[in-house]
Backbone bond lengths (Angstrom), bond angles and torsions (degrees), N, CA, C in turn:
res aa  C-N    CA-C-N  psi(-1)  N-CA   C-N-CA  omega(-1)  CA-C   N-CA-C  phi
1 X - - - 1.456 - - 1.522 110.70 -
2 X 1.329 115.58 -40.11 1.464 120.47 179.93 1.517 110.87 -61.10
3 X 1.375 117.22 -41.26 1.459 120.57 -179.98 1.509 111.41 -68.18
4 X 1.346 116.59 -38.13 1.461 118.80 178.58 1.522 110.93 -63.50
5 X 1.313 115.93 -40.14 1.461 119.56 179.11 1.520 110.74 -63.67
6 X 1.353 115.10 -41.97 1.460 119.08 179.79 1.516 110.93 -64.93
7 X 1.351 116.10 -39.17 1.465 120.01 -178.05 1.518 111.77 -66.78
8 X 1.339 117.02 -26.08 1.466 119.72 -177.11 1.520 112.93 -98.87
9 X 1.359 116.29 13.83 1.464 119.78 -173.78 1.520 113.35 -93.63
10 X 1.336 118.14 25.11 1.461 119.44 174.91 1.526 110.73 -69.53
11 X 1.288 116.14 157.75 1.461 119.56 175.88 1.519 109.30 -78.27
12 X 1.325 115.57 166.32 1.466 120.48 179.80 1.527 111.78 -61.83
13 X 1.306 117.14 -22.03 1.465 119.57 -179.80 1.507 111.90 -84.69
14 X 1.361 118.57 1.90 1.455 121.03 174.50 1.496 114.66 89.98
15 X 1.368 118.29 6.89 1.453 119.02 179.96 1.518 110.02 -74.64
16 X 1.365 115.88 144.72 1.452 120.73 178.79 1.520 109.71 -83.04
17 X 1.357 116.06 157.00 1.456 121.09 175.02 1.515 110.28 -66.64
18 X 1.321 115.07 172.38 1.463 119.68 -173.37 1.524 113.22 -96.06
19 X 1.353 118.85 5.46 1.459 121.18 -179.55 1.529 110.22 -59.68
20 X 1.327 115.34 141.46 1.462 120.69 -177.13 1.528 110.49 -70.03
21 X 1.328 116.40 133.50 1.470 122.27 177.74 1.517 108.76 -98.70
22 X 1.326 115.87 130.11 1.460 121.86 -176.45 1.525 109.78 -125.66
23 X 1.340 116.24 125.43 1.462 122.58 174.88 1.532 107.52 -98.40
24 X 1.333 116.75 134.68 1.454 120.22 -173.14 1.525 111.48 -134.21
25 X 1.331 115.39 129.00 1.472 121.42 175.15 1.525 111.74 -127.20
26 X 1.341 117.66 -6.14 1.464 121.11 -179.65 1.531 109.20 -86.86
27 X 1.318 114.33 66.82 1.449 124.87 -170.58 1.520 105.97 141.34
28 X 1.325 120.13 -157.58 1.470 120.00 171.99 1.522 110.48 -59.45
29 X 1.320 116.12 149.07 1.464 120.99 179.79 1.527 108.66 -71.39
30 X 1.326 115.87 124.18 1.458 120.02 -177.86 1.522 110.58 -146.43
31 X 1.336 114.54 152.15 1.465 121.54 163.00 1.518 105.70 -123.03
32 X 1.322 115.93 134.08 1.450 119.91 175.25 1.526 108.92 -125.37
33 X 1.322 114.87 149.26 1.463 121.20 173.07 1.519 106.15 -123.87
34 X 1.327 115.50 107.09 1.453 118.48 -169.75 1.520 108.53 65.82
35 X 1.325 116.96 -122.87 1.474 121.16 177.39 1.520 112.51 -97.56
36 X 1.318 116.81 2.12 1.463 120.36 -172.33 1.527 112.48 -99.91
37 X 1.343 118.52 128.39 1.465 120.56 174.52 1.522 110.43 -72.71
38 X 1.317 116.23 133.42 1.471 121.01 177.74 1.530 109.62 -130.69
39 X 1.320 116.70 31.33 1.466 122.28 -178.31 1.524 110.36 -71.02
40 X 1.334 118.61 134.31 1.466 119.49 175.40 1.529 110.89 -64.37
41 X 1.309 116.80 139.68 1.464 120.89 -176.25 1.531 114.48 -82.16
42 X 1.357 119.99 -41.79 1.477 119.18 -176.00 1.529 111.62 -57.50
43 X 1.327 116.15 135.06 1.472 121.31 -172.55 1.528 112.41 -61.13
44 X 1.328 117.84 -43.13 1.462 120.34 -177.46 1.529 111.09 -66.11
45 X 1.323 117.83 -38.88 1.464 120.41 -179.98 1.527 109.79 -71.09
46 X 1.326 116.63 -38.65 1.467 119.48 177.15 1.526 110.53 -65.57
47 X 1.328 116.87 -37.84 1.465 120.85 177.16 1.520 111.13 -65.28
48 X 1.317 116.65 -42.63 1.470 120.94 176.73 1.524 110.13 -60.53
49 X 1.320 116.44 -45.02 1.465 121.13 177.92 1.526 110.77 -58.06
50 X 1.337 116.82 -46.09 1.467 121.03 -178.50 1.515 111.35 -60.84
51 X 1.327 116.37 -44.95 1.458 120.72 -178.66 1.528 110.89 -62.69
52 X 1.316 116.73 -43.92 1.470 120.21 -179.69 1.533 111.25 -68.44
53 X 1.342 117.21 -31.34 1.468 120.04 176.60 1.525 110.77 -69.63
54 X 1.317 116.91 -45.43 1.465 120.63 -179.94 1.527 110.46 -60.40
55 X 1.337 116.28 -34.12 1.471 121.78 179.65 1.530 111.84 -101.94
56 X 1.315 117.23 22.41 1.470 121.37 -174.08 1.524 111.87 -50.91
57 X 1.357 114.40 133.47 1.460 120.42 -179.93 1.510 113.64 86.57
58 X 1.329 116.69 -5.25 1.468 122.18 -179.38 1.521 108.91 -118.58
59 X 1.317 116.67 136.75 1.463 119.96 176.10 1.525 109.33 -69.97
60 X 1.325 116.09 124.01 1.462 121.70 179.84 1.529 107.93 -101.94
61 X 1.330 118.42 117.24 1.467 120.55 -177.38 1.531 112.21 -60.47
62 X 1.325 116.12 146.39 1.464 121.17 179.89 1.525 111.37 -56.93
63 X 1.318 117.25 -42.94 1.465 119.92 -177.48 1.525 110.85 -64.20
64 X 1.312 116.74 -36.02 1.469 120.66 178.13 1.525 109.97 -65.37
65 X 1.338 116.24 -43.40 1.470 120.45 179.34 1.519 110.32 -63.30
66 X 1.316 116.29 -44.96 1.461 120.76 -179.13 1.522 110.78 -60.70
67 X 1.308 116.56 -44.86 1.461 120.55 179.34 1.531 111.22 -60.17
68 X 1.342 115.88 -39.15 1.470 119.87 -179.17 1.525 111.31 -71.71
69 X 1.323 116.65 -44.14 1.465 119.88 -175.42 1.521 112.50 -68.22
70 X 1.331 117.05 -32.77 1.457 119.74 -178.44 1.530 112.63 -111.07
71 X 1.303 116.76 19.45 1.475 122.79 173.75 1.517 112.73 52.30
72 X 1.341 116.44 42.01 1.455 120.99 175.85 1.513 115.03 78.98
73 X 1.325 117.56 4.00 1.472 120.78 -178.55 1.533 109.59 -133.17
74 X 1.349 117.30 64.60 1.462 120.30 -174.40 1.527 111.76 -75.48
75 X 1.329 117.51 152.14 1.463 120.69 172.57 1.525 110.20 -75.04
76 X 1.325 116.69 168.67 1.466 119.79 179.28 1.526 111.73 -64.06
77 X 1.313 115.43 -24.67 1.472 120.16 -177.46 1.535 112.38 -92.05
78 X 1.322 117.11 16.28 1.468 120.21 -172.07 1.525 112.75 -60.74
79 X 1.337 117.80 -40.87 1.467 119.63 -177.88 1.526 111.13 -64.52
80 X 1.323 115.79 -42.05 1.465 119.48 177.28 1.518 110.64 -65.18
81 X 1.337 115.32 -42.37 1.468 119.55 179.78 1.528 110.75 -62.63
82 X 1.332 116.57 -39.21 1.458 119.81 179.40 1.525 110.68 -62.56
83 X 1.333 117.02 -42.28 1.462 120.18 177.77 1.529 110.93 -59.02
84 X 1.326 115.97 -39.16 1.467 120.89 178.68 1.523 110.31 -65.17
85 X 1.346 117.27 -43.84 1.469 121.26 -179.24 1.536 110.96 -64.66
86 X 1.338 115.65 -40.49 1.470 119.06 178.59 1.531 109.87 -63.93
87 X 1.322 116.45 -42.62 1.462 120.36 178.96 1.528 110.97 -61.99
88 X 1.333 116.39 -42.37 1.468 120.02 -179.95 1.528 111.06 -67.42
89 X 1.327 116.31 -37.99 1.465 118.96 178.61 1.528 110.38 -66.43
90 X 1.328 117.33 -41.00 1.467 120.15 176.87 1.537 110.54 -59.87
91 X 1.316 116.11 -45.68 1.465 119.97 -179.43 1.524 110.56 -62.62
92 X 1.328 115.90 -38.92 1.467 119.62 178.96 1.532 110.56 -64.60
93 X 1.327 116.24 -45.86 1.462 120.27 179.55 1.523 111.57 -62.40
94 X 1.319 116.70 -36.89 1.461 120.25 179.28 1.523 111.20 -71.25
95 X 1.329 115.66 -45.51 1.463 119.87 -175.91 1.530 112.17 -64.65
96 X 1.326 116.64 -36.35 1.464 120.15 -173.09 1.521 113.67 -101.65
97 X 1.325 117.46 -20.80 1.464 118.55 -174.46 1.519 114.29 -142.29
98 X 1.331 118.53 -4.48 1.456 120.33 -178.50 1.519 113.25 65.92
99 X 1.343 116.62 31.67 1.470 120.32 -172.66 1.533 113.28 -119.38
100 X 1.323 117.75 25.13 1.463 119.66 -179.94 1.518 112.04 -57.53
101 X 1.325 117.13 -34.08 1.467 121.05 -176.37 1.529 112.56 -66.84
102 X 1.317 117.43 -16.11 1.465 119.90 179.39 1.524 112.44 -73.27
103 X 1.343 117.54 -23.43 1.465 121.68 179.05 1.534 107.55 -93.78
104 X 1.329 114.60 103.68 1.465 121.56 -169.10 1.528 110.71 -108.63
105 X 1.319 116.34 134.30 1.469 121.58 170.73 1.521 107.72 -83.08
106 X 1.334 115.97 121.74 1.456 120.32 -177.84 1.525 107.81 -148.09
107 X 1.319 118.56 118.75 1.469 120.56 -177.08 1.525 111.84 -50.74
108 X 1.341 117.22 135.76 1.475 126.85 5.91 1.516 114.33 -97.55
109 X 1.353 118.60 26.71 1.452 118.76 -176.72 1.513 112.82 -166.41
110 X 1.331 115.55 -126.96 1.459 121.36 -175.46 1.529 109.64 -138.16
111 X 1.356 115.08 154.24 1.456 120.56 176.70 1.525 108.34 -138.70
112 X 1.336 116.09 137.81 1.457 122.41 174.59 1.521 107.42 -104.06
113 X 1.321 115.99 115.24 1.460 121.60 -174.48 1.527 109.73 -98.53
114 X 1.343 115.83 107.40 1.460 122.24 -177.34 1.518 110.10 -123.52
115 X 1.325 115.21 150.36 1.458 121.28 174.71 1.527 109.71 -81.33
116 X 1.327 116.08 159.34 1.463 120.56 179.01 1.521 111.32 -56.43
117 X 1.330 117.18 -38.86 1.463 120.92 -178.19 1.524 112.97 -73.36
118 X 1.336 117.46 -9.83 1.458 121.03 -176.66 1.521 113.70 -99.29
119 X 1.330 118.21 -15.22 1.463 121.85 -176.37 1.514 110.00 -128.18
120 X 1.317 116.97 122.85 1.471 119.94 -175.66 1.525 112.54 -60.97
121 X 1.326 118.23 -33.15 1.462 120.57 179.13 1.529 111.11 -63.82
122 X 1.324 117.21 -44.57 1.467 120.34 178.16 1.525 111.25 -65.43
123 X 1.327 116.75 -40.08 1.461 120.25 177.63 1.526 110.95 -63.51
124 X 1.337 116.32 -40.33 1.466 121.12 177.32 1.523 110.75 -60.54
125 X 1.329 117.02 -48.20 1.462 120.63 -178.69 1.521 111.72 -63.07
126 X 1.336 117.61 -35.60 1.463 120.77 176.61 1.522 110.59 -64.93
127 X 1.330 117.61 -45.66 1.465 121.02 -179.04 1.529 111.14 -64.12
128 X 1.325 117.25 -37.88 1.471 120.62 177.27 1.524 110.23 -63.91
129 X 1.328 116.54 -43.61 1.464 120.09 178.80 1.528 111.27 -61.76
130 X 1.329 116.69 -42.61 1.464 120.48 178.55 1.525 111.52 -66.23
131 X 1.332 116.55 -37.98 1.464 120.26 178.63 1.521 111.03 -62.69
132 X 1.315 116.39 -43.20 1.460 120.09 -178.78 1.521 111.65 -68.03
133 X 1.322 117.04 -40.98 1.472 119.33 -177.53 1.529 111.29 -70.39
134 X 1.332 117.55 -38.73 1.467 119.20 179.21 1.522 111.25 -72.33
135 X 1.330 116.78 -33.95 1.469 119.05 176.30 1.520 110.29 -65.26
136 X 1.339 116.40 -41.02 1.464 119.98 179.13 1.519 111.55 -64.54
137 X 1.331 116.22 -26.55 1.469 120.80 178.47 1.525 112.20 -85.80
138 X 1.334 116.50 0.65 1.457 120.42 177.85 1.514 114.72 84.72
139 X 1.332 118.00 9.10 1.471 121.11 -179.69 1.532 108.48 -94.30
140 X 1.322 115.51 76.19 1.461 122.32 -168.45 1.519 112.71 -64.20
141 X 1.311 118.15 -47.58 1.468 120.35 -177.92 1.526 111.44 -63.15
142 X 1.321 116.17 -39.61 1.467 120.58 178.22 1.522 109.94 -65.30
143 X 1.335 115.92 -42.49 1.467 120.20 178.53 1.519 111.01 -61.39
144 X 1.320 116.18 -40.50 1.466 120.01 179.95 1.518 110.92 -61.06
145 X 1.318 118.37 -39.56 1.463 120.66 178.51 1.531 111.38 -63.52
146 X 1.323 116.71 -38.39 1.467 119.25 176.50 1.538 110.73 -65.28
147 X 1.336 116.82 -42.36 1.467 119.81 177.21 1.523 110.12 -60.39
148 X 1.322 117.17 -43.01 1.462 120.13 -179.86 1.523 111.29 -62.43
149 X 1.323 116.34 -44.02 1.460 120.26 179.09 1.521 110.54 -61.68
150 X 1.331 116.35 -42.24 1.470 120.50 178.74 1.520 110.99 -60.43
151 X 1.312 117.21 -46.72 1.472 120.99 -177.78 1.520 111.78 -68.42
152 X 1.322 116.96 -33.58 1.467 120.79 -178.48 1.525 112.79 -69.18
153 X 1.325 117.98 -15.54 1.465 120.66 178.78 1.524 112.62 -72.55
154 X 1.322 117.07 -16.47 1.464 121.04 -178.12 1.525 110.49 -82.73
155 X 1.351 115.05 136.49 1.466 121.61 178.48 1.517 111.91 -113.10
156 X 1.319 116.73 11.27 1.460 122.57 -176.34 1.508 109.24 140.85
157 X 1.336 118.26 -169.96 1.463 120.48 178.04 1.528 111.55 -58.33
158 X 1.320 116.52 141.80 1.466 120.85 -178.93 1.521 111.27 -60.35
159 X 1.331 115.49 143.47 1.473 122.22 177.33 1.527 111.13 49.02
160 X 1.314 116.32 43.20 1.468 121.24 -169.31 1.521 113.40 -58.45
161 X 1.315 118.06 -30.67 1.463 121.13 -176.77 1.530 112.87 -88.69
162 X 1.349 117.66 0.07 1.468 120.19 -177.91 1.531 111.74 -120.63
163 X 1.307 118.02 15.74 1.462 121.24 -173.23 1.527 113.01 -67.48
164 X 1.314 118.41 -16.89 1.454 119.79 -179.31 1.518 114.29 -75.00
165 X 1.331 117.31 -12.83 1.462 121.03 179.95 1.523 109.50 -95.18
166 X 1.357 117.75 126.58 1.475 120.25 -172.63 1.517 114.58 -52.84
167 X 1.321 118.55 -46.41 1.468 120.46 -177.69 1.514 110.71 -63.94
168 X 1.326 116.59 -39.78 1.456 120.01 -178.22 1.525 111.22 -74.45
169 X 1.307 117.32 -28.47 1.464 120.36 173.62 1.524 109.79 -61.62
170 X 1.323 116.65 -41.42 1.467 120.33 178.49 1.525 111.69 -66.25
171 X 1.339 116.62 -43.94 1.464 119.50 176.93 1.526 110.12 -59.68
172 X 1.328 115.53 -43.86 1.460 120.74 -176.19 1.526 111.47 -64.43
173 X 1.311 116.06 -41.82 1.474 118.98 179.62 1.532 110.54 -63.90
174 X 1.316 116.01 -38.76 1.467 119.50 178.18 1.527 110.54 -62.61
175 X 1.325 116.40 -43.08 1.464 120.11 178.11 1.525 111.35 -66.88
176 X 1.328 116.23 -40.44 1.466 119.95 179.24 1.525 111.51 -60.48
177 X 1.328 116.08 -34.72 1.468 119.11 177.01 1.527 110.84 -62.33
178 X 1.326 116.20 -36.78 1.465 119.61 176.69 1.522 110.77 -65.27
179 X 1.327 116.39 -38.95 1.462 120.16 177.83 1.527 110.41 -64.07
180 X 1.324 116.17 -45.59 1.462 120.55 -178.63 1.522 110.46 -60.94
181 X 1.327 116.58 -43.48 1.463 119.99 179.43 1.524 110.88 -62.49
182 X 1.341 116.61 -42.60 1.466 119.93 179.66 1.525 110.99 -64.36
183 X 1.340 116.66 -41.25 1.459 119.85 178.14 1.525 111.01 -62.22
184 X 1.326 116.28 -44.65 1.464 119.81 178.94 1.523 111.23 -60.03
185 X 1.316 116.11 -45.23 1.463 120.46 -178.78 1.530 110.56 -63.64
186 X 1.336 115.97 -44.25 1.461 119.24 -178.32 1.524 112.01 -65.77
187 X 1.338 116.45 -43.81 1.462 120.06 -178.71 1.522 110.53 -68.19
188 X 1.342 117.18 -37.48 1.465 120.08 176.42 1.524 110.50 -60.45
189 X 1.333 116.23 -36.89 1.464 119.24 179.29 1.525 111.01 -72.26
190 X 1.329 117.34 -36.63 1.474 120.42 174.45 1.530 109.83 -59.06
191 X 1.331 116.01 -43.23 1.463 120.10 179.19 1.527 110.76 -66.28
192 X 1.309 116.20 -39.86 1.463 120.80 178.85 1.527 111.17 -58.94
193 X 1.336 115.67 -34.83 1.456 121.13 -178.59 1.526 112.61 -89.97
194 X 1.333 116.49 7.70 1.465 120.15 176.30 1.512 114.74 75.02
195 X 1.332 117.62 24.31 1.470 121.11 -176.99 1.525 111.69 -101.30
196 X 1.327 116.82 38.85 1.459 122.64 -174.13 1.521 113.30 -63.19
197 X 1.329 117.43 -39.99 1.460 120.34 -175.19 1.531 111.63 -63.08
198 X 1.325 116.75 -34.52 1.451 120.52 -175.44 1.511 115.51 -77.86
199 X 1.336 117.93 -8.03 1.463 119.51 -176.79 1.521 112.84 -113.06
200 X 1.327 118.00 2.18 1.472 120.36 -176.65 1.519 111.37 -62.12
201 X 1.315 117.53 -44.98 1.465 120.54 -178.67 1.530 111.18 -61.30
202 X 1.334 116.08 -44.59 1.470 119.77 178.14 1.517 110.84 -62.01
203 X 1.332 116.90 -43.00 1.464 120.36 -179.54 1.524 111.20 -63.90
204 X 1.310 118.12 -36.14 1.472 120.30 176.69 1.531 110.32 -61.73
205 X 1.337 115.84 -40.72 1.453 119.20 177.00 1.518 112.37 -63.72
206 X 1.325 116.54 -38.49 1.464 120.66 -179.33 1.526 111.98 -69.30
207 X 1.332 117.83 -39.39 1.466 118.43 179.57 1.526 110.39 -69.74
208 X 1.336 117.16 -28.02 1.463 119.57 174.82 1.529 110.44 -70.23
209 X 1.337 116.19 -37.88 1.465 121.05 179.96 1.520 111.65 -74.44
210 X 1.339 117.05 -35.13 1.463 122.30 -177.90 1.533 109.23 -126.21
211 X 1.334 118.14 76.85 1.472 121.19 -172.43 1.528 114.73 -66.92
212 X 1.341 118.25 -12.99 1.467 120.73 179.89 1.531 112.44 -109.62
213 X 1.296 117.51 7.43 1.478 122.35 -177.17 1.526 108.57 -84.43
214 X 1.334 116.14 101.08 1.458 121.21 -173.26 1.526 112.93 -65.36
215 X 1.314 117.17 -40.45 1.469 119.37 -174.97 1.521 112.18 -61.95
216 X 1.337 117.13 -41.74 1.464 118.48 -178.96 1.527 110.68 -71.95
217 X 1.336 117.37 -29.71 1.465 119.93 172.91 1.527 110.09 -65.53
218 X 1.336 115.62 -39.88 1.471 119.19 177.33 1.526 110.85 -61.07
219 X 1.327 116.00 -42.21 1.463 119.60 -179.60 1.529 111.32 -66.54
220 X 1.333 116.98 -36.86 1.459 120.02 175.88 1.523 110.58 -66.85
221 X 1.328 116.75 -42.81 1.466 120.07 177.26 1.522 111.61 -56.82
222 X 1.333 115.83 -45.71 1.458 120.13 -178.06 1.528 111.12 -67.43
223 X 1.335 116.67 -40.73 1.464 120.34 179.50 1.525 110.85 -62.88
224 X 1.322 116.38 -43.52 1.464 120.39 179.14 1.528 110.94 -65.18
225 X 1.325 115.71 -43.25 1.465 119.64 -179.96 1.527 110.59 -60.47
226 X 1.323 116.43 -46.73 1.460 119.88 -178.68 1.531 112.28 -67.66
227 X 1.335 116.23 -18.10 1.460 120.33 177.60 1.523 111.57 -93.00
228 X 1.337 117.10 7.28 1.450 121.02 178.35 1.513 114.32 81.53
229 X 1.322 117.51 13.98 1.474 121.53 -176.99 1.531 108.86 -107.37
230 X 1.327 114.46 67.68 1.463 121.12 -170.79 1.517 111.38 -66.32
231 X 1.323 117.45 -43.83 1.471 119.46 -177.64 1.523 111.12 -62.52
232 X 1.337 117.45 -38.39 1.457 120.72 177.93 1.528 110.49 -67.40
233 X 1.314 116.34 -36.53 1.458 120.76 177.72 1.527 110.62 -61.67
234 X 1.328 116.36 -45.97 1.465 120.74 179.43 1.532 111.13 -66.70
235 X 1.322 116.00 -37.20 1.471 119.67 178.21 1.531 110.60 -63.07
236 X 1.331 116.79 -36.46 1.465 120.66 178.13 1.523 111.13 -60.98
237 X 1.325 115.95 -40.61 1.467 119.46 177.75 1.522 110.57 -62.96
238 X 1.317 117.56 -48.28 1.470 120.20 -177.76 1.531 111.22 -63.92
239 X 1.332 116.06 -32.73 1.466 119.58 179.48 1.527 111.11 -66.53
240 X 1.345 117.42 -46.03 1.456 118.81 -179.58 1.527 110.59 -70.95
241 X 1.328 117.50 -34.42 1.461 119.95 177.25 1.529 110.09 -61.92
242 X 1.329 117.06 -46.24 1.465 120.60 179.24 1.523 110.85 -60.31
243 X 1.342 117.35 -40.37 1.466 121.00 -179.28 1.527 110.99 -66.12
244 X 1.326 117.41 -42.24 1.461 121.29 179.73 1.525 111.54 -64.65
245 X 1.314 116.04 -43.48 1.467 120.07 -179.90 1.524 110.10 -66.27
246 X 1.326 116.23 -43.69 1.466 120.85 -177.39 1.526 112.20 -68.50
247 X 1.345 117.26 -45.54 1.462 120.77 -173.19 1.522 113.35 -85.60
248 X 1.347 117.28 -35.39 1.464 120.80 -172.90 1.514 114.26 -119.89
249 X 1.322 116.97 -10.51 1.454 119.97 -176.16 1.515 112.69 68.82
250 X 1.332 116.62 28.84 1.466 121.78 -176.48 1.518 110.96 -123.10
251 X 1.326 115.13 148.34 1.459 121.25 170.49 1.530 109.09 -82.62
252 X 1.325 117.87 157.96 1.473 119.64 176.66 1.520 111.24 -60.57
253 X 1.335 115.69 159.23 1.452 121.60 -179.63 1.522 112.51 -72.40
254 X 1.332 113.94 170.16 1.467 120.05 -174.05 1.518 112.15 -63.31
255 X 1.338 117.72 -36.18 1.468 120.03 -174.75 1.526 111.56 -66.13
256 X 1.338 117.11 -46.35 1.460 118.81 -178.26 1.532 110.53 -72.68
257 X 1.326 116.52 -28.41 1.470 119.20 174.58 1.529 110.76 -65.00
258 X 1.333 116.06 -42.02 1.472 119.20 178.52 1.526 110.93 -63.63
259 X 1.319 116.31 -39.68 1.462 119.76 178.00 1.526 109.91 -62.76
260 X 1.315 116.71 -44.18 1.470 120.94 178.49 1.521 110.84 -57.79
261 X 1.328 116.21 -45.44 1.462 120.07 -179.96 1.534 110.83 -64.79
262 X 1.323 116.84 -39.25 1.466 120.82 179.45 1.525 111.12 -64.25
263 X 1.325 116.40 -36.74 1.468 120.03 177.84 1.517 110.31 -67.44
264 X 1.321 116.32 -40.01 1.468 120.49 -179.69 1.530 111.63 -59.60
265 X 1.327 116.35 -37.24 1.476 119.64 -178.19 1.531 111.55 -97.52
266 X 1.344 116.62 5.05 1.475 122.05 -179.79 1.533 111.28 53.11
267 X 1.300 114.44 53.78 1.459 121.69 -179.85 1.530 109.72 -59.97
268 X 1.334 119.25 123.49 1.474 120.87 -179.27 1.525 113.46 -62.77
269 X 1.330 117.59 -20.52 1.466 119.94 178.22 1.535 112.12 -65.66
270 X 1.336 116.89 -15.08 1.461 120.50 179.49 1.517 112.81 -82.57
271 X 1.309 117.33 -10.38 1.460 120.13 -177.55 1.520 110.68 -62.30
272 X 1.333 115.09 156.25 1.468 120.76 -178.12 1.517 111.06 -59.95
273 X 1.338 114.59 150.74 1.461 120.66 177.83 1.525 109.63 -60.24
274 X 1.334 118.38 147.97 1.467 120.00 178.38 1.513 111.76 -61.71
275 X 1.322 115.85 153.35 1.470 121.46 -175.89 1.519 112.48 -57.60
276 X 1.330 117.62 -26.00 1.467 121.03 -178.63 1.516 111.68 -58.61
277 X 1.341 117.81 -32.64 1.464 121.00 -176.93 1.521 112.20 -68.38
278 X 1.327 118.31 -15.08 1.462 120.21 -177.37 1.523 112.33 -74.44
279 X 1.269 117.02 -10.73 1.470 119.26 -177.73 1.514 113.05 -86.66
280 X 1.387 117.14 5.39 1.446 119.72 -173.91 1.503 114.10 -61.79
């Protein structure tokens, strides 16, 4: 009821309210205005929105959109249908957010022009860039905060509600790789700063979500070892090894094997970084 009231609070002159509009693809595809969801319901329009968000700021050719929306098997009327979907999406953006002008027709297709603060993907990429530049400058704690902000923008697997469409599955996997890289970088920095105990619970969740992801298993092994939980650390190795052999017929890679061996001999090089490094 609160969202309906907010949605109907335009002035008589047709001006939209000032609530911030947020486009989101790092999870299910959503648009929110303030606390209210304003995502279009029809699947084709939501798919069009997702594609334009993923390619925000770039002209997406009509043929590329058609191929994605109809999974490579478009009807003869696809171009006309696409024009209808674009028109409906513009009307939706105008009716709910006053943003029809952001969806621009530009040869050979369409472009959705969004600000960094309006699209979670752009905000994520900005935070990753800031994290890398501050880390390179030696400002470790500041870099870690940027990594945390970047990771916190994710609400689940990218484009989670569109994974059944082949083109969107590919887009989603590409985005998920960016998430995985950011998580690895952030957790590596937590370990560098000696904060192993505080990330064990999160790492357990990640290994459950990605049972074949060796790097995150390595990070969990190291965190457990540094917390004095050696048997659990070794069990983590055997668990991922069993999963790799069972699912892929492969042994673990050389890096995680070396870590396992180092844990077995209690290599002092595995100990947490000295407290001095936390001041970075």
